[in-house]
N, C-alpha and C positions, 0 to 999 in steps of 0.2 A: 907644420907642413914638411919641413926638412926631414924630421924623424919618420913621418909616414912614407915619404918618398924613398928614404933609405931602406925601410922595412920592405917596401914593395920591390925594390931592386934585389934584396936578399932572397925574398920569396921566389921571384921570377928566375933568379939565378939557379936556385935549387931545381926548379922545374926544367929549365932550358939547358943547364950545364954551361951557361955563358957567364963569365965573371960579372959581378954586379956593376962595376964601373964601365964595362964594355957594352952593356945593354943600351940600345938606342930606341927611341920612340918616334912614332908618327902621330899626327893629330888630325882628326877629320874636321870638316867645316864647322862643327859645333864645339870643337875643342876636346872631343873624347880621345884619350890616348890609346894607342895599341903598340905592340912590339913592331919595330921596323921589319921589313921583309928580310928573310934570311936568318932571323934570330933563333928560330926553332923550326923543327920539322913537323911539329904537331900544332893544331890550332889551340891557342891559349888566349882566353879573354880575361880581362881583369877590370877592376874599378876600385876607387879609393874615396873615402870620405873622412873628414876629421872635424871635430868640434871640441872646444875646451881642451882637456888633457887627454882625450882619447882619439884613436883613429881606427877605422875598419878597412881592411883590405879583403876584397873578394876575388877569387880566381876560379875559372871554370875551364873545362876541356871543350872548347869549341862552341859553347853556348853563350849567347848575349847575356851579359850580367851587369847589374847595377846595385849599388849599395849607398845608403844614406844614414847619417848619424846626426842627431841634434841633442843639445843639452837642454833640459827642461828649464824654462825661464819665463818670466812674465812678458807678454806681448801686448803693448798698449793698443794697437790697432787690430786686435785679433778678429773682431767682427768684420772689419773691412777686408782683411785677408781671406777670411772664410767666404765672403761674398764674391771675391775676385777669383779664388783658386779652387773652390770646392764645386762639384757638380750640384745640381738642384737636389738630388736624393741625399747627397752627403750633407748639404746645408740643413735639410729637414731633420736628419738623424742627429746632427751636431746640436742643433737648437733644442731638440727634445731631451738632451742630457741635462742632469743637474749642473748648475754653474760650476760647482767644485770639481767636476770631472772633465770640463771642457779643455783646460790647458793640455793635459796629457792626450786627450782625444785629438786635439789639433795637431800636435806633433806626431802622433801615430799616423794620421792620415797624410800629413805633409811628407814624412819620411818614406812612406809607401809610394806616394806619387813621384817624389824626387828619384827614388831608386829605379822605378819603372821608366821614367823619362830618360834617365842616364843609360839604362840598359837598351832602350830603343835607339839611343844615339842622337837624340834630339834636344836633350836638356830642356831649358826653359824657352826654347824657340817654339815649342808647342804649348798652347794654353793649358795649364794644369786642370782647368775646369772641364776639359774635353775628355778626361778619363775619370773613372769612378773606381775607387779602391776600398770603399766602406765595407766592412765585414771581413770574415775570415778568408774566404776563397772566391770572392765574387768580383772579378776584375772585368771592367767594361771599357774597352778601347774604342768602341764605335763599330767595329767589325767583329761579330760573334766568333767567327772562325779563328781570327787572330787572337782574340781575347782568351780563347780556350787553350792556347799554346803556352800561356804564361803562368808562373807561380810567383806570388809575392808573400814573403814571410816576415813576421816581426822578429826582431832580434832583441836580446836582453843584454845590452852592453854594460850595464851596471847602474847603480843608484843615480838618479837624476839625469839619465840619458835614455833616449829612445832610438832604435835603429830598425832598418828594414833592408831586405835583400830581394831583388827581383831577378828572375832567371827565365829565359825562354826555353822552358822544359816543364814537363809534368813529372810527378813522382820524384821530386828532388830529395837527395840525401845531402844534408849539410854537416860538415865537420868544422869544428871551431877550435882554435888555439889561442892562448893568451901569450903575448910576447912582451 
């Protein structure tokens, strides 16, 4: 946590020209951080996720953004979580998979959902089952016009990890750096 927050401060400092230690943050009602007023003259959105030994930091120029990272691991109650958090379509597709593919599929769907919920600024205050992210570019938020504004991409953070990025934009160009 501390390392990812330090990295975030360094990255945002480069963008804003404000010293890392001088950056201040505001938090919305759901805990989503943003730069405090007056920190930059341009709109900067960011999000952070960490799991195990890795962290992801996502930054955009004025576009809502969310990122999630999970380490692949056994989940004892996976079927219960699928029933509680996946849409009906996602559940059908998940259960149609061979058993040996379900763990990765679970985390792929979960990271897409979590990244999107974070980008929306609602986190888990919105039921994850109310959005559908199964498939490559087929996001369903309930409102087709709003759904069409979003891009959710899978990230490859490394062996034994799954990641996703959600941004309120189409035709997204992603640049990645390892730190």
